[in-house]
N, C-alpha and C positions, 0 to 999 in steps of 0.2 A: 505611651506605648508600654507594652509588657514584655519582659524578656525572662527566659528561664535561666537557672543557674548553669545549665549545660550548654548554653549557646556558644558557638565557635567564634574565634577571633576574626575569621574571615567574614562570616556573616555580619558581625558587628561593624567591621570596616565597610562592608558593602552597604549596610543600612545607612551608615553615616554619609557615605558618598552619594547614595541615591537621594537621601533626604536633602542634601545640599542642592543637588540638581533640581529637585522638585520645589525647593525654596520654602518648605513648610515644616522643617524639623531642625532642632538644635542650632538656632541662630539667635544671638542676643537681641537683635532688633525685633524679631518676631516675639521673643519672650517678653520684651518690654511692652509691646502693644497688646499681647494676649494675656496679660497678667490677671487671670480670673480671680486670684486671691484678693485683688484690690477692687472694692466695689466701684462700679461705673467705669473701670479702666477700658474694658473691651468696647463698650459703647462709645466712649470718647475716641478711641483709636479708629473705630469704623467711621465716625463722623469726620475725622480728619482725612481718612483715606478717600472718602466720597468726594472731597474737594481737591485732593491732590492731583495735579495734572501731569506730573513727570517733568515739569520745568526745573530749572536749577533751584535747589533748596537752600535757603539761608538758615543758619542755626536758629534764628528767632522764629522762623516759620514752623519749625518742628516742635511738637509738644514737648514740654519739659521732661516728661517721663520717658521720652524716647531719644533724647539728645545724645546721651552717652552710649546707649546700646546700638544706635544706628550710625555711629561714626564710620567714616571710610576705613576699610581694613583690607586684608588680602582677598576677601570675597568680592569686594567691589566698592565703588564710591557710595556716598550717602544716598544719592538719588536712586541708584540701583537697589540698595538694600531696603530702602523704604518701599519702593515699588514691589519688591519681592515679598516683603512682609505684608503689605496691603493686599496682595493677591491671595493671601492665605487666611484672612480674617473676615471675609464677607459673611453675611448672615448664612447659617448652615442648617436651616430648617429642613428636616427630611420629609416633610409633608409633600404630597404630590402637587404639581403646579395647579393653580386655580385660575380659571378664566377671569375671576373678579378680584384677584389678589392685588394688594396695593403696589404701586410702582416704586416705592421707596427702596426695597431690597434690590429689585431688578435694576433700577437706575444706578445704585451703588455698584452692583456686580459688573455691569457693562463698562461703567466709567473706570473702575479699578483695572479691569482686564485691558482696556484701551491704554490706560496709563502705564501699566506694566509692559505692554507691547512696545510703547514708545521708548521706554527706558532701556529695553534690551536690544532693540533692533540694530543698533550700531555694532553690537558685540556678537550677534548670532543671527543667522538667516531664519532661524525658527525659534522665536521666543516661546516660553512656556509659562503656564500659570497652573495653579491648583485646579484639578478637574471639577470639583464642586462649584467653585467660583465661576468657571466658564459655563458650566451647565445652568447655573442660575441666570446667567446672561442669555444664553442661546434660547432658553425656554421662556424668556420674557419677550421674545419677538412676537408681536400680536398676530393672530390668525387673520389672513386675508381670504375669507371664505370664497368669494367670487373668483379670485385668481386661482385658488386651489381646485375648484370645480372645473375651471377652464383648462387647467393643466391636465387633469385626468381625462377630460373629454378629447383633447387634442393629442393626448398620448396614445389613445386606442388604435388609430390607424397604423402607427409604427409597430405596435406589438403584434399586429396581424402578420407581420413579416417573420416573426419567430417561427422557425421551421418545424419544431417538434412539439407543438402545443398539444396535439392529440395524444402522443405517447407520454408526455409529461403528466397528463391527466389520467392516463391509464397505462402505467409502465408494466413491464414484465414482472412476474411474481418474485423473481430473485433480485430485482433492483433494490438497493439498500434503502434509499430514501422513500418516504410515503408519496402517494399521488398528489399532484398539485394542479389546480385549475387556475391559471393566471388571471383570466378575466373574472372569474367568480371572486377571487381575492381582491381584485381592483374594484369590483362592484361593492364589496363590503366597505372598503375605505371611502368610496364615494357616498355610500349610505351614511356612514359615520359623520362625514362632513355635513351632509344635509340635515342630520339630526343634532348637530351642534355637540358632538361627543368629544371633540378635540379642543383642549384649552388654549393651544397656541400653535404657531406655524410648525415648530419643530416636531410636535407630537404626531401630526398626521404624516409628515414627511418620513419620520423614522418608522412609523407603522407601515407605510408603503414599502420602504426599503427592506424591512425585516420580513414582512408577510406576503408581499407580492413578488419581489425579486429574489429574496433569500432562498425560499424553497425551490427555486428553479435549479439551483446547484449547477449553474452554467456560466462559465467564465466569459461567454459572449453576450449574456443577457444581463443588462444593468441599466439603471438610471440613477445617476448621482445628482440628486436634486440640490438646488442652490443653498438654502438655509442649512441643510444637513451637512454639506461637504465643502462649501466655499471658505469657511472661516476656521474650522477646528478639526484636528485629528486627535483622537483619544489615545493615550499610551499608559502602560504600566511601568513599574519601577525598574524591572530588569528582565533579561532574557533567560530562557530555560533550555536545557538539553535533555534528550531522551537517549540514554546510553546503556550499553550492556558491558558487563565486566570483560567478556571475552569475544563478543561479536555474535555469539549464538545463544547465550543465556538470556532470560527475560529482561528487557530493559527497564530502567527506573528513571524517574524524573529528578533532576538536580538543577541548581542554579549554575548558569554558564560560567560566571566569574569564579565561583568556588572550584569548579572542575579544572579551570585553567590555572588557578593559583595554588590550590592545595588539593590535588585530586585524591590523595590518600585519606583525607579527613572530611571531604565534602559530604554533607548529610543528604539523605534522600528526602525529597519534598513529599509529605503525606497528604496534607489538606490545603486547599485554597478556599478562602472564605468559608471555612468549616466543612467543605465538601471534599470527598475523595479527589485528589489532584487529577487523576486520569479522567474521571467522570466530569469534573468541572471543565477541563479543556475540551473534551468531546462535546459537551452540551453547548459550549460557547461557539465553537467553530461550526458545528453541524447546522446551526441556525441560519448562517449566512454564507457559508463557503461557496466558492465558485467551482469547486471540485465535485465531480460526480461520484467519487470514490471516498469512502469513509477513512481508509488508512492514509490516503494522500492528504485529506483534510487535516487529519491528526498530525502528520509530519510537518505540515506548513506552520504549525504553531511554535516550532523549535528552531533554535540556531543550528546552522550547518555551514560549512566552509563556502559552499556555493552561494548561499544567501549573503554571506559576508563579502563576497566578491562584488556585490552591488550595494555595499554598505548596509546590508540587512541584518536583522537580528532574530527573525522568526516572528510570527504574527501575535504570539502571546504578549510580547512587549509592545510592538507597534507594527503598523502596515496591514496590508491585505484588506479584506472587507470588514473585519472586526474593528477597524479604526474608526468606523462611523457608528458604532454601538456604544453608548455611554457605559463605562465600566463601574460606575459608582464612585464615591468619594475616596475610598481606600480599598486596598487589597490586603488581606491577611494571609500569612504563610505559616504553616505548622510543619516542623521537620521531625524526622524520626528520632533525632537526638534530643528532642524536647524544646528546641528553640521555637519561639513564637515571634513573628514580626508583623507589624501592621504599618503599612506605608501608604502615603498619599499617591493617588493616581494623578496623571498629568494631562493637561490640554496643550497640544502643540498648535500654535496660532499661525494661520495662513492669511494671505492677502493683506490689505491695507486697513488697519483699524482706526486710522485717524478720523476724528469726528464722531466716533461711536460713544455715546454717553448713556444710552438707555435702550430698551427693547425696540421702540419704533425706529431709532436711528440705526440700530443693528440690522433690522429688516431692510431698510432703504439701502444700506451699504452693500449687503451681501445677497439681496434679491432684487437688483436694480431693474429687472425686466418684468417684474410681476404684474405691473399695471400697463404694460406695453399695449399699444393699440393693435387690434387684429390686423395681421399682415401676412402675406405669403411671399414677401420679397425674399430673394435669395440671400442667404447669410453673407455678411461681408467677408471677403477673403481674408484669411489669417496669414500673417507672415511672421516668421521668426527672425530675429536679428542674426546676422552672420556671427557664428561663434568665434570667440577670440582664438588666435592660434595657440595650439597646445603642443607640448613635446610629444614625440612618438612614444607610445606606451612601452615600458620595459617588461611588463608582466601584469597578471591579474592579481588583485589584492589577496594576499594569503596563499597564493599558488607559487610553485617553484618557477625558476626561470624557464621561459618557453623556448622551444626550437624556432617557432614562428608565431606571430600574433597579429590580428587585424588592428587597424588604427583605432578602432573603437573598443577593442578588447573583448568583443563578443565571441570570437572563435579563436582558439589557440591550440597548439600542438606541443606534446612533451614526449621525451624518451625517459624510461625508468632505467637509468644506468646504474643499477645496483645488483649485487650478486643474486643470481637466480631469475632476474627479470631483464636481462640484457636484450631479449628479443621482443620486448613489449613497448608499444607506442600508445599514447593516449590522445584522442581528439576530444577537446572540451568545447561544447557549444552551449553557451549560457542562454542563447535565444536564436531565433531565425529572423531577427529584426535588426540587421546591420544598418549603419548609416550609409554604407556603400555596398549594395548587393553584389556587383561584379567583383569587388575586392574580396568579399566573403568566399565566393566561388574559387577565386585564385589562391587564397590562403589554404583552403582545403586541398586543392590540387597540388600546391607546392609542398605542403606537409606530407602528403602521401608519397610524393616523389622522393622527398628527403628520407622518409622512413624506409622505403625500398632500398635506397642507396646505402643506408646505414645498417642494412641487414635485419630490420625489424620484420617479424613475421606474424605477430599477434597485435590486435588492436582492441583497446577499451574505448568505447564511444560513450563519453560522459555527457548526459543530457539533463543533469540535475538542474532544477529551477528554470528549465526551458519552457517558457509559456507560449512559444510559437512565434509567428512573424509572417514573412513573405512565403506564400504557398510554394512558389516555384523553387525557393531555396531548399525546402525539404525534399522535393522531388530530385533536384540536381544533386544534393549530397548523397542520396541513395544511389543514383545512377553513377556517381563517381566511384562508389564501392562495387557496384554490380552493373556495369555498363551494358551487359548482354541480357539482362532480365527486364522485360517490360512490366512495369508496375501496374497494379489494378487499383484505380482510385475512383470508384463510382459513387455518385451522390445525387441527391435530388433537392429541389426547392419546394417550399409550400406554394401552391398555386392560389395565393391570396387575391382578394379583389384588386389591390394595388399592383401586385405582380402581373396579374392578368391584363390590366389596363396598359401597363408599360409594354408588355410583350406584344399586344395587339398593335399598338402604335408603331413600335420599332420594326416588327416583322413586316408590316405593310410597307413602311417606308424603305425597307431594304430589298424589296423585289427588284431584281436586275442590278443589284449592288456590284460595283467593280472597284476594289480598293485602289487601283492604279489611277482612277480618275475622280474618285469621290472626294467631297469636301471633308474637312476635319470633323465638322458637326455630324455628317452622315456616318463617318467612320466610328465616331463615338457611339452611335446607336447600333450599328451593324456588328461591331466587334464587342458584343456583350451577350450575356446569357439570354437576354430577352428577344434576340433574333433567332428564329428557328434554324437558320443556316449556320449558326455559330455552335461550337462544341462538337464532340463526338458521342456516339451512343455507347452502351455497355460493351459492345463488341469492337469498339474503335472504328466504327463506320460512320459515314455522314448521315445526319437526319435527312429525311426526304420531304417533309412537309411540316406545317405548323402542328397539325394533329399528331404527327409522329413524335414530336418532342413534347408537346403539351396536350396529352390525350383528354383530360388529365387522368393520372393514375389515382386510385382511391385506396387508402389504408385507414383503418379505424374511423371511417366516415369522414375523412378529411381528404382534400385534393392536393396532388403533387405533380410536378413535372415527371417525365420519364427519367430513368437513370442517365446521367451524363458524365463525360470525362473531358479533361482538357486536351486540346490539340496542340502539342508542343512543336508541330511543324508550322504553326501559324506565326510568321515572323513579326506580325504586329503585336503579338502578345509577348514575344520573347526578346529578340535582339534590338528591336526598335526602341530607341531611347525616349521617344515622345509618348507613345501609346503603350509600351511594354515595360518589362522589368530591366531591360538593358543588356541581356546576354542570352545565348542559346543554352538551353538545358542540355546537360550531358546526355549523349545518346541520340541527339536530334541536330538538325541544321548542320553546322560546321564542327560539331563535337561528337562525331560518330566513331572515331578511331581510338577508342580507349580500351584498356585492359584492366582486369581486376588487380588492385595493388596488394591485396592480402589473400588472394585465392578464395577458398570456399568459406561458408558461414561458420565452420568450426574454428576459424581463426579470429573471430570477432565476437565481442560480447557488448551488449547494451547495459549501461549503468543508470538506473532510475532512482529517484527519491519520491516518486508518485506525482510530482508537480507537472510532468510532461503534458502539454496541452496543445490543442489546435494544430498548427503546422507540425509541431513535434509529434503529435499522434499520427499524422499521415506518414511522416518519415519512419516512425516506429512500426506502423502497420506494414509498410513495404518490407522493412527489415525482417519482421517476424513471418508474415504470411507468404511473401513472394520470394524471399531469399532463405528463410529458415534459420535466421540468427537467433540465438538464445539471449536471455536477459536476466539481470539481477535487480531485485527491488529492495531498497533499504527501508529499515524502520517498520512503521505501522503500529497499530494499537497493540499494547502489550498483552491484552487478554485474548487476542486472536491467535489460535494455534494452527499454523498452516501457511501456505503460500498466499501472497497478496498481489494486487495489480501494481505494475510499474507505471502504467499510463493511467493516471487518476484524474487528470484535468479534463476540460471540455473536449469532446471528440468531434464536435462540429467542424466541418471542413472549410467554412468560409463565414466571415462575420462582416457586418456593415455597422458603422456608426450611423446615428440618425441622420447626420448631414449627408451621407451617401445615399440613403433612401430618398431623402428630400431632393437631392440633385437629380437623380434619375426620374423621379416623378415629375419634376418641373421641366426637364428636357422633353419628356413625352408630352406634357401638357402644351408646351410651346410648339410641338411638331404635329399637332392634330387639330382638326376642326370638328371632331365628333363630340357633340354636346354631352352625351352620356359618359364618355370616357373623361372628358374635362371635369364633369361633376365629381367623379370618383377621385381624380387626381387633385382636385381642390381641397380634399379633406386633409392634405398634408400641409402643415404650417411650420413656421420656425419657432413657435412659442415653446414647445417642449425642449428644443435645442437651446434656446436662450435662457431657459431656467434650469439648466443642468451643467455641471462641470464636465460631464461625459455621459453618453448614453449610447447603447448599442443593442443589437439583436444578432442571434445566429441565423443566418439566412440559408445555409446549405447543410444538410445532414450527410455524413459519410455513411454509406451502406455497404457492409461487408457482403461478399458473395453468398454467404450462408443465410443472409436475410433479404436476398433479392425478391423472394416471393411474398414475404410478410411486411417488408418495408421498415422493419425495426431499425432505428438509427444506431450506429455504433456507440453512441452516448449511453445506451442502455444495455450494452453487451459487456459482460465481465470477461477480461482476458488476463489470466494470471501469468506472472513471470515465473521462470523456471526455478529460480533460486532466491531465497530471502535471507538477507543478512541484517544485523543490527549495527548501528553506529557505536563506536568505542571512543573513549576519551582521546586516544592518539589520532583518531580521524579528524578531530576538531583542531588539533595542534598542527598537523601536517597532512594535507589531502593526499600526498603521495602514499601514505599508509593505507588510505582507503583504496586507492587504485591498485596497490599491491594485493590487498585482500580480495579485490574483485578479480584480478588476474589469476590469483591462486585458485579461487573457486571455479573459474571458467576454463583455465588451461592446464592446471597442475593437480587436479583431483582434490582440491580443497573442500572442506566441509561447509555446508550451508546450515543455517538455523532450521530452515525447512526447505524441502525440495533439493534439487541438485541439477547440475548441468551434465547431460549425457547426450551426445550427438547421435548415439545409436538409437535412442528412443524416438519414436515417430508419432506417439499419441499427441493429440491437440491439447493445449492448455486452456481452451475456451470452454465456458460452461455449456454453451449450446453448440455441440459438435455435429456438423453435417459434412457431407463430402465436399471436398475442395481439391483442386489440382495440387499435386505434390509440388514442393518449391521449384523443382527443376523441370516441371512440365510446362512452365510458362514460356512464352516466346523468347528467344535469345536475341532477336534483333527487332528493331521497330517494325511494327506491322505496316505494310504498304497500303495506303488508302486511295491510290490513284491520284494523289496530289503531289505536285512538284513544288517545293518551296521556292519562291521567287523573292528577289531583293526588291521590295516595293518602297520607292522613295515616298515619304509622306511630308508634305509641306507643313511646317510648323506655323501655328498661329502666333500672333504677337504675344498672347498670354495663354499658352496652352494649358488645359487642365490635365495634369499628370495622372496617368492611369494606375500606377503601381498600387495605390490603396485598394484597387479592385482585387488585387491578388493577396491581400492580407487576411490571415486568420489568426489573430493574436489575442490571447487571453488578457482581458483588462482587469488585472488583479494587483499587480505589484506596484506599490507606491510607498516605499519604505521611508523616504526622507521627507 
């Protein structure tokens, strides 16, 4: 490594600490084995490492040249130190993988990784090795061409359920990312396989990941294939922050640890791998981000307190979708003060590496279903062990003591009892995916009641890092704030061949349906979007026929259902604990007698970091369009002068995992004798599911009123926040400082970096502005539809299939640990 004379002591200490964690710098055991000044030393060390199994090491078994250097010390015992050193001295040829390369290096790499995993696993849940060593191993897994082609062929029916394929292929002119044809990209990968262009299994899976799913920029659209994701997450040495000196001046990039330890001398990061630091980060995340907004994607690369609440660090270091893109052997950092660091990247090992000794055994271990016989049997039900009892949470990591908090810490409430902010309360919602949905509702209700009793009249709603969750949770939280405003949540599904087949079967079977006498199996069909009698139309009225709900509507030469909305008076969707979410949504059922806890929209502000996605976008849409609440967006790209979007995640309003698509298609297949429909439904198999750690599609587009005529999904509509602020160093030390700055901008006339909050202003912040009812022209009470909610007892089956997953719209992006 090279260091300049000007390097700071903090960076030196950081480099040493990171090097130790990566096991590839400044260790006497490694120096002894890698002593390149001694002819033949490195080769001898590699030969020893290739046979080292991680078993207890006797002094006589250790090469003489390494006995002293690899003795037990404060770092670890001899076994651990040898494993760590071995993980760093595998052959490091930078030549691209070859289909005909010898197995010697590959065998050594996988054996050394497995050995290091065995040595570390008792001390850490996530063993790590040098990234290049792990890359040599993963790229030695041989290509199974027949299985790869089968994977692609059986993947296609699932991708047809993606709702916005036509708009993704031909997006509006002002959409940031370029057009993307999902099936054309998949065709290219398939053609490459047929032409033998991929040297190994990892190469085609990474190509599919980056070039088929990456350009979708959709947190609901993903396939995490087996070899790519089952064994390794890639990581870099440290986390970064993007901070402004005063919250309004242009932010700069610094190392998080430097800012926390010596903020006055922390140097600005200028270059990463020789490229302008901002450009490097943008290029990296734009390739695979699940965010539809560029500023949101940029923000996701940096540390912030809300990330830390979930043990996160920002995606530059680890996590997110970049964790499956190989970062190279090292990352270099050049700072404004002249410091230059070059540090090894890391592979975080997942799963069970026992028995992995070479590429073929790696493939067998981490792609066990590749050669599975063709089958359409239902996936085996998965069960999770009952969690061990844990103490009730006392707070969110890095946050102040809460007034109230849910048992899973997902939602919590705070009072800012400091001079000038005595009237401010903060509701922090890290997601809408609680372990106990009714508890989430109760925590929110209890906090609002406590705030009113305490004289709090202003509310900051913090939805930083909120990737979504249960759809009804977002609706309910909005209605707790504005119980008298009926939200407008219109959306449509793509009328794909699979959807069409399921809807024809279910709608026919549900003729004459009576929930009071129906079997559970029939309820499962009839209480679903595929039954024309389910859902409400855009005017909150019942559909009158199959043709009324499934015309189909045509936009951009693709077919869709009519616009639909949820019916929250349907008890089987709401308070029923077998088929529904387990509670009434506020404003409906038995929760109609509520009043606003904070009055009008001028007393509330939304705080975004751009990550808000899925159900969070629905909640934010209602707050903005239906209630008129203003918002603050943090951060963004430093070169952008102006306001940015706060809602930067996927705006699709419902997602399915592949297993959900499969379940509905198989229920329909078993419920019909129509041979043509069965033929279509037989296209869905479990093979893509068995070969993925996770896979999903966005099945329902949210359609704003302004786009009712052209069908453009909200995913492609830019909606700017009213105020833009930048993170400061003190925001990362104490999130209360961020909340105070947000409250100052929202309620006390504080300055924004761009824009400002003025409740007297009435102009829309949307790029495509059309007439829409003013916030308070919306109905103040639930629209009567001629339905009277009845308490319908539903007999539970012995092993009922719980329905709440039907109501999820959750962005599959966060996996920090």
